[in-house]
PQR file of N, CA, C, O and H, with PARSE charges and radii, in Angstrom:
ATOM      1  N   MET A   1      10.553   0.799  10.352 -0.4000 1.5000
ATOM      2  CA  MET A   1       9.104   0.832  10.385 -0.0000 2.0000
ATOM      3  C   MET A   1       8.618   1.698   9.222  0.5500 1.7000
ATOM      4  O   MET A   1       9.178   2.760   8.949 -0.5500 1.4000
ATOM      5  N   TYR A   2       7.587   1.237   8.556 -0.4000 1.5000
ATOM      6  CA  TYR A   2       6.990   1.965   7.445 -0.0000 2.0000
ATOM      7  C   TYR A   2       5.537   2.300   7.764  0.5500 1.7000
ATOM      8  O   TYR A   2       4.837   1.517   8.407 -0.5500 1.4000
ATOM      9  H   TYR A   2       7.133   0.375   8.779  0.4000 1.0000
ATOM     10  N   ARG A   3       5.094   3.456   7.314 -0.4000 1.5000
ATOM     11  CA  ARG A   3       3.701   3.867   7.443 -0.0000 2.0000
ATOM     12  C   ARG A   3       3.119   3.918   6.036  0.5500 1.7000
ATOM     13  O   ARG A   3       3.697   4.534   5.140 -0.5500 1.4000
ATOM     14  H   ARG A   3       5.662   4.092   6.792  0.4000 1.0000
ATOM     15  N   ILE A   4       1.990   3.278   5.847 -0.4000 1.5000
ATOM     16  CA  ILE A   4       1.362   3.148   4.541 -0.0000 2.0000
ATOM     17  C   ILE A   4       0.129   4.041   4.468  0.5500 1.7000
ATOM     18  O   ILE A   4      -0.682   4.089   5.393 -0.5500 1.4000
ATOM     19  H   ILE A   4       1.520   2.778   6.575  0.4000 1.0000
ATOM     20  N   GLU A   5       0.008   4.745   3.349 -0.4000 1.5000
ATOM     21  CA  GLU A   5      -1.190   5.538   3.089 -0.0000 2.0000
ATOM     22  C   GLU A   5      -1.690   5.216   1.689  0.5500 1.7000
ATOM     23  O   GLU A   5      -0.906   5.104   0.747 -0.5500 1.4000
ATOM     24  H   GLU A   5       0.667   4.707   2.597  0.4000 1.0000
ATOM     25  N   ILE A   6      -2.995   5.070   1.566 -0.4000 1.5000
ATOM     26  CA  ILE A   6      -3.610   4.816   0.264 -0.0000 2.0000
ATOM     27  C   ILE A   6      -4.555   5.968  -0.053  0.5500 1.7000
ATOM     28  O   ILE A   6      -5.413   6.326   0.754 -0.5500 1.4000
ATOM     29  H   ILE A   6      -3.632   5.162   2.331  0.4000 1.0000
ATOM     30  N   ASP A   7      -4.382   6.540  -1.241 -0.4000 1.5000
ATOM     31  CA  ASP A   7      -5.320   7.560  -1.731 -0.0000 2.0000
ATOM     32  C   ASP A   7      -6.455   6.800  -2.409  0.5500 1.7000
ATOM     33  O   ASP A   7      -6.344   6.394  -3.566 -0.5500 1.4000
ATOM     34  H   ASP A   7      -3.684   6.248  -1.896  0.4000 1.0000
ATOM     35  N   ARG A   8      -7.528   6.618  -1.681 -0.4000 1.5000
ATOM     36  CA  ARG A   8      -8.645   5.815  -2.179 -0.0000 2.0000
ATOM     37  C   ARG A   8      -9.266   6.399  -3.438  0.5500 1.7000
ATOM     38  O   ARG A   8      -9.883   5.672  -4.216 -0.5500 1.4000
ATOM     39  H   ARG A   8      -7.618   6.948  -0.742  0.4000 1.0000
ATOM     40  N   SER A   9      -9.112   7.693  -3.649 -0.4000 1.5000
ATOM     41  CA  SER A   9      -9.687   8.301  -4.857 -0.0000 2.0000
ATOM     42  C   SER A   9      -8.897   7.932  -6.108  0.5500 1.7000
ATOM     43  O   SER A   9      -9.405   8.050  -7.223 -0.5500 1.4000
ATOM     44  H   SER A   9      -8.611   8.284  -3.017  0.4000 1.0000
ATOM     45  N   LEU A  10      -7.649   7.483  -5.924 -0.4000 1.5000
ATOM     46  CA  LEU A  10      -6.821   7.075  -7.060 -0.0000 2.0000
ATOM     47  C   LEU A  10      -6.851   5.569  -7.306  0.5500 1.7000
ATOM     48  O   LEU A  10      -6.581   5.123  -8.422 -0.5500 1.4000
ATOM     49  H   LEU A  10      -7.236   7.387  -5.018  0.4000 1.0000
ATOM     50  N   CYS A  11      -7.173   4.786  -6.288 -0.4000 1.5000
ATOM     51  CA  CYS A  11      -7.116   3.331  -6.394 -0.0000 2.0000
ATOM     52  C   CYS A  11      -8.153   2.820  -7.392  0.5500 1.7000
ATOM     53  O   CYS A  11      -9.327   3.187  -7.344 -0.5500 1.4000
ATOM     54  H   CYS A  11      -7.392   5.149  -5.382  0.4000 1.0000
ATOM     55  N   SER A  12      -7.678   1.951  -8.308 -0.4000 1.5000
ATOM     56  CA  SER A  12      -8.587   1.352  -9.293 -0.0000 2.0000
ATOM     57  C   SER A  12      -8.884  -0.107  -8.975  0.5500 1.7000
ATOM     58  O   SER A  12      -9.607  -0.763  -9.724 -0.5500 1.4000
ATOM     59  H   SER A  12      -6.724   1.653  -8.348  0.4000 1.0000
ATOM     60  N   GLY A  13      -8.339  -0.628  -7.876 -0.4000 1.5000
ATOM     61  CA  GLY A  13      -8.588  -2.006  -7.477 -0.0000 2.0000
ATOM     62  C   GLY A  13      -7.831  -3.021  -8.312  0.5500 1.7000
ATOM     63  O   GLY A  13      -8.248  -4.175  -8.409 -0.5500 1.4000
ATOM     64  H   GLY A  13      -7.751  -0.095  -7.267  0.4000 1.0000
ATOM     65  N   PHE A  14      -6.733  -2.613  -8.911 -0.4000 1.5000
ATOM     66  CA  PHE A  14      -5.934  -3.506  -9.746 -0.0000 2.0000
ATOM     67  C   PHE A  14      -5.484  -4.744  -8.968  0.5500 1.7000
ATOM     68  O   PHE A  14      -5.500  -5.849  -9.510 -0.5500 1.4000
ATOM     69  H   PHE A  14      -6.394  -1.675  -8.832  0.4000 1.0000
ATOM     70  N   GLY A  15      -5.082  -4.575  -7.705 -0.4000 1.5000
ATOM     71  CA  GLY A  15      -4.790  -5.696  -6.818 -0.0000 2.0000
ATOM     72  C   GLY A  15      -3.349  -6.155  -6.745  0.5500 1.7000
ATOM     73  O   GLY A  15      -3.052  -7.108  -6.024 -0.5500 1.4000
ATOM     74  H   GLY A  15      -5.069  -3.677  -7.264  0.4000 1.0000
ATOM     75  N   SER A  16      -2.441  -5.512  -7.468 -0.4000 1.5000
ATOM     76  CA  SER A  16      -1.045  -5.959  -7.409 -0.0000 2.0000
ATOM     77  C   SER A  16      -0.473  -5.799  -5.999  0.5500 1.7000
ATOM     78  O   SER A  16       0.363  -6.598  -5.579 -0.5500 1.4000
ATOM     79  H   SER A  16      -2.683  -4.739  -8.054  0.4000 1.0000
ATOM     80  N   CYS A  17      -0.907  -4.797  -5.282 -0.4000 1.5000
ATOM     81  CA  CYS A  17      -0.414  -4.600  -3.913 -0.0000 2.0000
ATOM     82  C   CYS A  17      -0.774  -5.786  -3.030  0.5500 1.7000
ATOM     83  O   CYS A  17       0.057  -6.260  -2.256 -0.5500 1.4000
ATOM     84  H   CYS A  17      -1.587  -4.148  -5.623  0.4000 1.0000
ATOM     85  N   ALA A  18      -2.007  -6.268  -3.143 -0.4000 1.5000
ATOM     86  CA  ALA A  18      -2.458  -7.403  -2.333 -0.0000 2.0000
ATOM     87  C   ALA A  18      -1.742  -8.690  -2.740  0.5500 1.7000
ATOM     88  O   ALA A  18      -1.535  -9.571  -1.904 -0.5500 1.4000
ATOM     89  H   ALA A  18      -2.682  -5.883  -3.772  0.4000 1.0000
ATOM     90  N   GLU A  19      -1.365  -8.807  -4.000 -0.4000 1.5000
ATOM     91  CA  GLU A  19      -0.636  -9.990  -4.458 -0.0000 2.0000
ATOM     92  C   GLU A  19       0.810  -9.976  -3.964  0.5500 1.7000
ATOM     93  O   GLU A  19       1.347 -11.016  -3.583 -0.5500 1.4000
ATOM     94  H   GLU A  19      -1.533  -8.092  -4.678  0.4000 1.0000
ATOM     95  N   LEU A  20       1.442  -8.797  -3.970 -0.4000 1.5000
ATOM     96  CA  LEU A  20       2.852  -8.690  -3.599 -0.0000 2.0000
ATOM     97  C   LEU A  20       3.085  -8.624  -2.089  0.5500 1.7000
ATOM     98  O   LEU A  20       4.140  -9.035  -1.605 -0.5500 1.4000
ATOM     99  H   LEU A  20       1.005  -7.952  -4.279  0.4000 1.0000
ATOM    100  N   ALA A  21       2.120  -8.116  -1.358 -0.4000 1.5000
ATOM    101  CA  ALA A  21       2.245  -8.033   0.099 -0.0000 2.0000
ATOM    102  C   ALA A  21       0.930  -8.472   0.741  0.5500 1.7000
ATOM    103  O   ALA A  21       0.219  -7.672   1.350 -0.5500 1.4000
ATOM    104  H   ALA A  21       1.263  -7.783  -1.752  0.4000 1.0000
ATOM    105  N   PRO A  22       0.620  -9.777   0.589 -0.5600 1.5000
ATOM    106  CA  PRO A  22      -0.639 -10.266   1.163  0.2800 2.0000
ATOM    107  C   PRO A  22      -0.667 -10.065   2.678  0.5500 1.7000
ATOM    108  O   PRO A  22       0.328 -10.263   3.374 -0.5500 1.4000
ATOM    109  N   GLY A  23      -1.817  -9.673   3.148 -0.4000 1.5000
ATOM    110  CA  GLY A  23      -1.969  -9.398   4.574 -0.0000 2.0000
ATOM    111  C   GLY A  23      -1.646  -7.958   4.923  0.5500 1.7000
ATOM    112  O   GLY A  23      -2.166  -7.429   5.906 -0.5500 1.4000
ATOM    113  H   GLY A  23      -2.626  -9.512   2.582  0.4000 1.0000
ATOM    114  N   ARG A  24      -0.810  -7.325   4.147 -0.4000 1.5000
ATOM    115  CA  ARG A  24      -0.489  -5.906   4.356 -0.0000 2.0000
ATOM    116  C   ARG A  24      -1.456  -5.024   3.579  0.5500 1.7000
ATOM    117  O   ARG A  24      -1.786  -3.915   3.999 -0.5500 1.4000
ATOM    118  H   ARG A  24      -0.388  -7.755   3.349  0.4000 1.0000
ATOM    119  N   PHE A  25      -1.904  -5.544   2.429 -0.4000 1.5000
ATOM    120  CA  PHE A  25      -2.907  -4.870   1.609 -0.0000 2.0000
ATOM    121  C   PHE A  25      -4.022  -5.861   1.336  0.5500 1.7000
ATOM    122  O   PHE A  25      -3.766  -7.042   1.101 -0.5500 1.4000
ATOM    123  H   PHE A  25      -1.636  -6.445   2.088  0.4000 1.0000
ATOM    124  N   VAL A  26      -5.240  -5.390   1.364 -0.4000 1.5000
ATOM    125  CA  VAL A  26      -6.403  -6.208   1.015 -0.0000 2.0000
ATOM    126  C   VAL A  26      -7.306  -5.379   0.127  0.5500 1.7000
ATOM    127  O   VAL A  26      -7.313  -4.150   0.196 -0.5500 1.4000
ATOM    128  H   VAL A  26      -5.448  -4.431   1.555  0.4000 1.0000
ATOM    129  N   LEU A  27      -8.062  -6.061  -0.704 -0.4000 1.5000
ATOM    130  CA  LEU A  27      -9.085  -5.367  -1.489 -0.0000 2.0000
ATOM    131  C   LEU A  27     -10.388  -5.494  -0.722  0.5500 1.7000
ATOM    132  O   LEU A  27     -10.827  -6.595  -0.391 -0.5500 1.4000
ATOM    133  H   LEU A  27      -8.056  -7.059  -0.761  0.4000 1.0000
ATOM    134  N   GLY A  28     -10.997  -4.353  -0.445 -0.4000 1.5000
ATOM    135  CA  GLY A  28     -12.244  -4.348   0.300 -0.0000 2.0000
ATOM    136  C   GLY A  28     -13.415  -4.777  -0.563  0.5500 1.7000
ATOM    137  O   GLY A  28     -13.247  -5.022  -1.758 -0.5500 1.4000
ATOM    138  H   GLY A  28     -10.640  -3.459  -0.714  0.4000 1.0000
ATOM    139  N   PRO A  29     -14.597  -4.870   0.025 -0.5600 1.5000
ATOM    140  CA  PRO A  29     -15.782  -5.272  -0.725  0.2800 2.0000
ATOM    141  C   PRO A  29     -16.110  -4.312  -1.878  0.5500 1.7000
ATOM    142  O   PRO A  29     -16.790  -4.678  -2.836 -0.5500 1.4000
ATOM    143  N   ASP A  30     -15.612  -3.085  -1.762 -0.4000 1.5000
ATOM    144  CA  ASP A  30     -15.826  -2.099  -2.823 -0.0000 2.0000
ATOM    145  C   ASP A  30     -14.757  -2.190  -3.919  0.5500 1.7000
ATOM    146  O   ASP A  30     -14.788  -1.431  -4.888 -0.5500 1.4000
ATOM    147  H   ASP A  30     -15.059  -2.788  -0.984  0.4000 1.0000
ATOM    148  N   GLY A  31     -13.798  -3.141  -3.754 -0.4000 1.5000
ATOM    149  CA  GLY A  31     -12.742  -3.325  -4.740 -0.0000 2.0000
ATOM    150  C   GLY A  31     -11.573  -2.381  -4.588  0.5500 1.7000
ATOM    151  O   GLY A  31     -10.653  -2.395  -5.405 -0.5500 1.4000
ATOM    152  H   GLY A  31     -13.774  -3.757  -2.968  0.4000 1.0000
ATOM    153  N   ILE A  32     -11.596  -1.563  -3.553 -0.4000 1.5000
ATOM    154  CA  ILE A  32     -10.546  -0.581  -3.296 -0.0000 2.0000
ATOM    155  C   ILE A  32      -9.580  -1.137  -2.255  0.5500 1.7000
ATOM    156  O   ILE A  32      -9.991  -1.785  -1.292 -0.5500 1.4000
ATOM    157  H   ILE A  32     -12.343  -1.552  -2.889  0.4000 1.0000
ATOM    158  N   ALA A  33      -8.284  -0.874  -2.461 -0.4000 1.5000
ATOM    159  CA  ALA A  33      -7.261  -1.364  -1.538 -0.0000 2.0000
ATOM    160  C   ALA A  33      -7.375  -0.699  -0.169  0.5500 1.7000
ATOM    161  O   ALA A  33      -7.749   0.466  -0.038 -0.5500 1.4000
ATOM    162  H   ALA A  33      -7.950  -0.347  -3.243  0.4000 1.0000
ATOM    163  N   ALA A  34      -7.036  -1.488   0.833 -0.4000 1.5000
ATOM    164  CA  ALA A  34      -7.016  -0.998   2.213 -0.0000 2.0000
ATOM    165  C   ALA A  34      -5.845  -1.668   2.918  0.5500 1.7000
ATOM    166  O   ALA A  34      -5.320  -2.681   2.457 -0.5500 1.4000
ATOM    167  H   ALA A  34      -6.732  -2.435   0.726  0.4000 1.0000
ATOM    168  N   VAL A  35      -5.450  -1.090   4.036 -0.4000 1.5000
ATOM    169  CA  VAL A  35      -4.389  -1.682   4.850 -0.0000 2.0000
ATOM    170  C   VAL A  35      -4.957  -2.007   6.230  0.5500 1.7000
ATOM    171  O   VAL A  35      -5.444  -1.120   6.931 -0.5500 1.4000
ATOM    172  H   VAL A  35      -5.877  -0.267   4.411  0.4000 1.0000
ATOM    173  N   PRO A  36      -4.892  -3.300   6.622 -0.5600 1.5000
ATOM    174  CA  PRO A  36      -5.380  -3.666   7.957  0.2800 2.0000
ATOM    175  C   PRO A  36      -4.589  -2.979   9.075  0.5500 1.7000
ATOM    176  O   PRO A  36      -5.147  -2.626  10.114 -0.5500 1.4000
ATOM    177  N   GLU A  37      -3.273  -2.792   8.848 -0.4000 1.5000
ATOM    178  CA  GLU A  37      -2.427  -2.100   9.812 -0.0000 2.0000
ATOM    179  C   GLU A  37      -1.603  -1.075   9.041  0.5500 1.7000
ATOM    180  O   GLU A  37      -0.923  -1.427   8.077 -0.5500 1.4000
ATOM    181  H   GLU A  37      -2.819  -3.079   8.004  0.4000 1.0000
ATOM    182  N   ALA A  38      -1.657   0.174   9.451 -0.4000 1.5000
ATOM    183  CA  ALA A  38      -0.991   1.245   8.719 -0.0000 2.0000
ATOM    184  C   ALA A  38       0.522   1.265   8.907  0.5500 1.7000
ATOM    185  O   ALA A  38       1.222   1.946   8.158 -0.5500 1.4000
ATOM    186  H   ALA A  38      -2.210   0.460  10.234  0.4000 1.0000
ATOM    187  N   GLU A  39       1.042   0.530   9.894 -0.4000 1.5000
ATOM    188  CA  GLU A  39       2.488   0.500  10.127 -0.0000 2.0000
ATOM    189  C   GLU A  39       2.990  -0.937  10.099  0.5500 1.7000
ATOM    190  O   GLU A  39       2.333  -1.855  10.589 -0.5500 1.4000
ATOM    191  H   GLU A  39       0.473  -0.023  10.503  0.4000 1.0000
ATOM    192  N   THR A  40       4.179  -1.107   9.508 -0.4000 1.5000
ATOM    193  CA  THR A  40       4.761  -2.439   9.377 -0.0000 2.0000
ATOM    194  C   THR A  40       6.263  -2.349   9.183  0.5500 1.7000
ATOM    195  O   THR A  40       6.790  -1.313   8.781 -0.5500 1.4000
ATOM    196  H   THR A  40       4.712  -0.360   9.110  0.4000 1.0000
ATOM    197  N   ASP A  41       6.943  -3.448   9.474 -0.4000 1.5000
ATOM    198  CA  ASP A  41       8.369  -3.584   9.186 -0.0000 2.0000
ATOM    199  C   ASP A  41       8.596  -4.322   7.864  0.5500 1.7000
ATOM    200  O   ASP A  41       9.733  -4.437   7.406 -0.5500 1.4000
ATOM    201  H   ASP A  41       6.515  -4.290   9.801  0.4000 1.0000
ATOM    202  N   ASP A  42       7.535  -4.812   7.261 -0.4000 1.5000
ATOM    203  CA  ASP A  42       7.601  -5.641   6.059 -0.0000 2.0000
ATOM    204  C   ASP A  42       8.043  -4.818   4.845  0.5500 1.7000
ATOM    205  O   ASP A  42       7.320  -3.934   4.386 -0.5500 1.4000
ATOM    206  H   ASP A  42       6.612  -4.718   7.633  0.4000 1.0000
ATOM    207  N   GLU A  43       9.226  -5.118   4.339 -0.4000 1.5000
ATOM    208  CA  GLU A  43       9.757  -4.379   3.182 -0.0000 2.0000
ATOM    209  C   GLU A  43       9.013  -4.689   1.891  0.5500 1.7000
ATOM    210  O   GLU A  43       9.188  -3.981   0.900 -0.5500 1.4000
ATOM    211  H   GLU A  43       9.814  -5.836   4.711  0.4000 1.0000
ATOM    212  N   ASP A  44       8.192  -5.724   1.881 -0.4000 1.5000
ATOM    213  CA  ASP A  44       7.397  -6.039   0.695 -0.0000 2.0000
ATOM    214  C   ASP A  44       6.437  -4.904   0.343  0.5500 1.7000
ATOM    215  O   ASP A  44       5.996  -4.797  -0.801 -0.5500 1.4000
ATOM    216  H   ASP A  44       8.050  -6.299   2.687  0.4000 1.0000
ATOM    217  N   VAL A  45       6.112  -4.059   1.320 -0.4000 1.5000
ATOM    218  CA  VAL A  45       5.192  -2.953   1.026 -0.0000 2.0000
ATOM    219  C   VAL A  45       5.816  -1.954   0.051  0.5500 1.7000
ATOM    220  O   VAL A  45       5.095  -1.248  -0.655 -0.5500 1.4000
ATOM    221  H   VAL A  45       6.470  -4.146   2.249  0.4000 1.0000
ATOM    222  N   LEU A  46       7.141  -1.888   0.005 -0.4000 1.5000
ATOM    223  CA  LEU A  46       7.808  -0.973  -0.924 -0.0000 2.0000
ATOM    224  C   LEU A  46       7.580  -1.413  -2.368  0.5500 1.7000
ATOM    225  O   LEU A  46       7.235  -0.600  -3.225 -0.5500 1.4000
ATOM    226  H   LEU A  46       7.727  -2.461   0.578  0.4000 1.0000
ATOM    227  N   GLU A  47       7.775  -2.699  -2.630 -0.4000 1.5000
ATOM    228  CA  GLU A  47       7.546  -3.224  -3.980 -0.0000 2.0000
ATOM    229  C   GLU A  47       6.067  -3.139  -4.340  0.5500 1.7000
ATOM    230  O   GLU A  47       5.713  -2.816  -5.474 -0.5500 1.4000
ATOM    231  H   GLU A  47       8.056  -3.360  -1.934  0.4000 1.0000
ATOM    232  N   ALA A  48       5.215  -3.431  -3.372 -0.4000 1.5000
ATOM    233  CA  ALA A  48       3.781  -3.373  -3.621 -0.0000 2.0000
ATOM    234  C   ALA A  48       3.346  -1.955  -3.988  0.5500 1.7000
ATOM    235  O   ALA A  48       2.548  -1.765  -4.906 -0.5500 1.4000
ATOM    236  H   ALA A  48       5.503  -3.693  -2.451  0.4000 1.0000
ATOM    237  N   ALA A  49       3.866  -0.970  -3.278 -0.4000 1.5000
ATOM    238  CA  ALA A  49       3.532   0.423  -3.584 -0.0000 2.0000
ATOM    239  C   ALA A  49       4.045   0.813  -4.961  0.5500 1.7000
ATOM    240  O   ALA A  49       3.348   1.488  -5.720 -0.5500 1.4000
ATOM    241  H   ALA A  49       4.514  -1.124  -2.532  0.4000 1.0000
ATOM    242  N   ALA A  50       5.256   0.393  -5.285 -0.4000 1.5000
ATOM    243  CA  ALA A  50       5.842   0.717  -6.585 -0.0000 2.0000
ATOM    244  C   ALA A  50       5.069   0.069  -7.728  0.5500 1.7000
ATOM    245  O   ALA A  50       5.090   0.571  -8.852 -0.5500 1.4000
ATOM    246  H   ALA A  50       5.822  -0.155  -4.669  0.4000 1.0000
ATOM    247  N   SER A  51       4.388  -1.042  -7.452 -0.4000 1.5000
ATOM    248  CA  SER A  51       3.659  -1.752  -8.501 -0.0000 2.0000
ATOM    249  C   SER A  51       2.302  -1.144  -8.804  0.5500 1.7000
ATOM    250  O   SER A  51       1.670  -1.515  -9.793 -0.5500 1.4000
ATOM    251  H   SER A  51       4.371  -1.450  -6.539  0.4000 1.0000
ATOM    252  N   CYS A  52       1.844  -0.222  -7.980 -0.4000 1.5000
ATOM    253  CA  CYS A  52       0.509   0.360  -8.169 -0.0000 2.0000
ATOM    254  C   CYS A  52       0.491   1.206  -9.446  0.5500 1.7000
ATOM    255  O   CYS A  52       1.198   2.210  -9.532 -0.5500 1.4000
ATOM    256  H   CYS A  52       2.357   0.079  -7.176  0.4000 1.0000
ATOM    257  N   PRO A  53      -0.313   0.806 -10.437 -0.5600 1.5000
ATOM    258  CA  PRO A  53      -0.329   1.554 -11.691  0.2800 2.0000
ATOM    259  C   PRO A  53      -0.935   2.947 -11.561  0.5500 1.7000
ATOM    260  O   PRO A  53      -0.715   3.806 -12.414 -0.5500 1.4000
ATOM    261  N   MET A  54      -1.691   3.168 -10.503 -0.4000 1.5000
ATOM    262  CA  MET A  54      -2.343   4.465 -10.306 -0.0000 2.0000
ATOM    263  C   MET A  54      -1.549   5.392  -9.377  0.5500 1.7000
ATOM    264  O   MET A  54      -1.898   6.562  -9.223 -0.5500 1.4000
ATOM    265  H   MET A  54      -1.869   2.471  -9.809  0.4000 1.0000
ATOM    266  N   GLY A  55      -0.487   4.872  -8.762 -0.4000 1.5000
ATOM    267  CA  GLY A  55       0.290   5.676  -7.819 -0.0000 2.0000
ATOM    268  C   GLY A  55      -0.505   6.040  -6.576  0.5500 1.7000
ATOM    269  O   GLY A  55      -0.300   7.100  -5.984 -0.5500 1.4000
ATOM    270  H   GLY A  55      -0.203   3.921  -8.887  0.4000 1.0000
ATOM    271  N   ALA A  56      -1.415   5.153  -6.186 -0.4000 1.5000
ATOM    272  CA  ALA A  56      -2.308   5.433  -5.059 -0.0000 2.0000
ATOM    273  C   ALA A  56      -1.688   5.152  -3.694  0.5500 1.7000
ATOM    274  O   ALA A  56      -2.247   5.544  -2.670 -0.5500 1.4000
ATOM    275  H   ALA A  56      -1.582   4.292  -6.666  0.4000 1.0000
ATOM    276  N   ILE A  57      -0.538   4.476  -3.671 -0.4000 1.5000
ATOM    277  CA  ILE A  57       0.054   4.054  -2.404 -0.0000 2.0000
ATOM    278  C   ILE A  57       1.318   4.852  -2.115  0.5500 1.7000
ATOM    279  O   ILE A  57       2.207   4.964  -2.959 -0.5500 1.4000
ATOM    280  H   ILE A  57      -0.084   4.158  -4.503  0.4000 1.0000
ATOM    281  N   ALA A  58       1.379   5.399  -0.920 -0.4000 1.5000
ATOM    282  CA  ALA A  58       2.589   6.080  -0.451 -0.0000 2.0000
ATOM    283  C   ALA A  58       3.067   5.361   0.801  0.5500 1.7000
ATOM    284  O   ALA A  58       2.276   5.019   1.680 -0.5500 1.4000
ATOM    285  H   ALA A  58       0.656   5.309  -0.235  0.4000 1.0000
ATOM    286  N   VAL A  59       4.376   5.137   0.867 -0.4000 1.5000
ATOM    287  CA  VAL A  59       4.977   4.500   2.037 -0.0000 2.0000
ATOM    288  C   VAL A  59       6.025   5.455   2.590  0.5500 1.7000
ATOM    289  O   VAL A  59       6.864   5.968   1.849 -0.5500 1.4000
ATOM    290  H   VAL A  59       5.018   5.415   0.152  0.4000 1.0000
ATOM    291  N   TYR A  60       5.969   5.691   3.901 -0.4000 1.5000
ATOM    292  CA  TYR A  60       6.869   6.622   4.564 -0.0000 2.0000
ATOM    293  C   TYR A  60       7.733   5.875   5.574  0.5500 1.7000
ATOM    294  O   TYR A  60       7.273   4.941   6.231 -0.5500 1.4000
ATOM    295  H   TYR A  60       5.288   5.274   4.503  0.4000 1.0000
ATOM    296  N   ASP A  61       8.997   6.298   5.690 -0.4000 1.5000
ATOM    297  CA  ASP A  61       9.882   5.691   6.690 -0.0000 2.0000
ATOM    298  C   ASP A  61       9.642   6.339   8.047  0.5500 1.7000
ATOM    299  O   ASP A  61       8.795   7.222   8.181 -0.5500 1.4000
ATOM    300  H   ASP A  61       9.372   7.056   5.157  0.4000 1.0000
ATOM    301  N   GLU A  62      10.394   5.896   9.053 -0.4000 1.5000
ATOM    302  CA  GLU A  62      10.180   6.392  10.414 -0.0000 2.0000
ATOM    303  C   GLU A  62      10.483   7.872  10.581  0.5500 1.7000
ATOM    304  O   GLU A  62      10.063   8.476  11.568 -0.5500 1.4000
ATOM    305  H   GLU A  62      11.082   5.179   8.944  0.4000 1.0000
ATOM    306  N   ARG A  63      11.194   8.459   9.651 -0.4000 1.5000
ATOM    307  CA  ARG A  63      11.474   9.898   9.696 -0.0000 2.0000
ATOM    308  C   ARG A  63      10.429  10.712   8.945  0.5500 1.7000
ATOM    309  O   ARG A  63      10.507  11.939   8.897 -0.5500 1.4000
ATOM    310  H   ARG A  63      11.535   7.968   8.850  0.4000 1.0000
ATOM    311  N   GLY A  64       9.442  10.019   8.354 -0.4000 1.5000
ATOM    312  CA  GLY A  64       8.394  10.699   7.623 -0.0000 2.0000
ATOM    313  C   GLY A  64       8.740  10.987   6.165  0.5500 1.7000
ATOM    314  O   GLY A  64       8.003  11.679   5.463 -0.5500 1.4000
ATOM    315  H   GLY A  64       9.379   9.022   8.393  0.4000 1.0000
ATOM    316  N   ARG A  65       9.882  10.440   5.720 -0.4000 1.5000
ATOM    317  CA  ARG A  65      10.265  10.616   4.320 -0.0000 2.0000
ATOM    318  C   ARG A  65       9.590   9.558   3.468  0.5500 1.7000
ATOM    319  O   ARG A  65       9.469   8.402   3.874 -0.5500 1.4000
ATOM    320  H   ARG A  65      10.480   9.878   6.290  0.4000 1.0000
ATOM    321  N   GLN A  66       9.157   9.957   2.297 -0.4000 1.5000
ATOM    322  CA  GLN A  66       8.501   8.999   1.419 -0.0000 2.0000
ATOM    323  C   GLN A  66       9.516   7.975   0.932  0.5500 1.7000
ATOM    324  O   GLN A  66      10.537   8.324   0.340 -0.5500 1.4000
ATOM    325  H   GLN A  66       9.255  10.896   1.967  0.4000 1.0000
ATOM    326  N   ALA A  67       9.216   6.697   1.191 -0.4000 1.5000
ATOM    327  CA  ALA A  67      10.107   5.605   0.804 -0.0000 2.0000
ATOM    328  C   ALA A  67       9.645   4.966  -0.496  0.5500 1.7000
ATOM    329  O   ALA A  67      10.446   4.352  -1.201 -0.5500 1.4000
ATOM    330  H   ALA A  67       8.386   6.414   1.672  0.4000 1.0000
ATOM    331  N   ALA A  68       8.391   5.099  -0.816 -0.4000 1.5000
ATOM    332  CA  ALA A  68       7.843   4.559  -2.078 -0.0000 2.0000
ATOM    333  C   ALA A  68       6.591   5.313  -2.435  0.5500 1.7000
ATOM    334  O   ALA A  68       5.968   5.025  -3.457 -0.5500 1.4000
ATOM    335  H   ALA A  68       7.740   5.597  -0.243  0.4000 1.0000
TER
END
């Protein structure tokens, strides 16, 4: 299980996260990324977080260690 956090102050709305893990990340009406569900088993969130050019996405494993 992964827990996703987005630092909205860093997000530039680039959208790679939403492209790589659709449904796990969405761009809101303000153009900033959001997560409909903060926890998931979907490993695609790791690649999506790594693709963020602003480093706005952090993904934590079930032990609370940062996975991405």
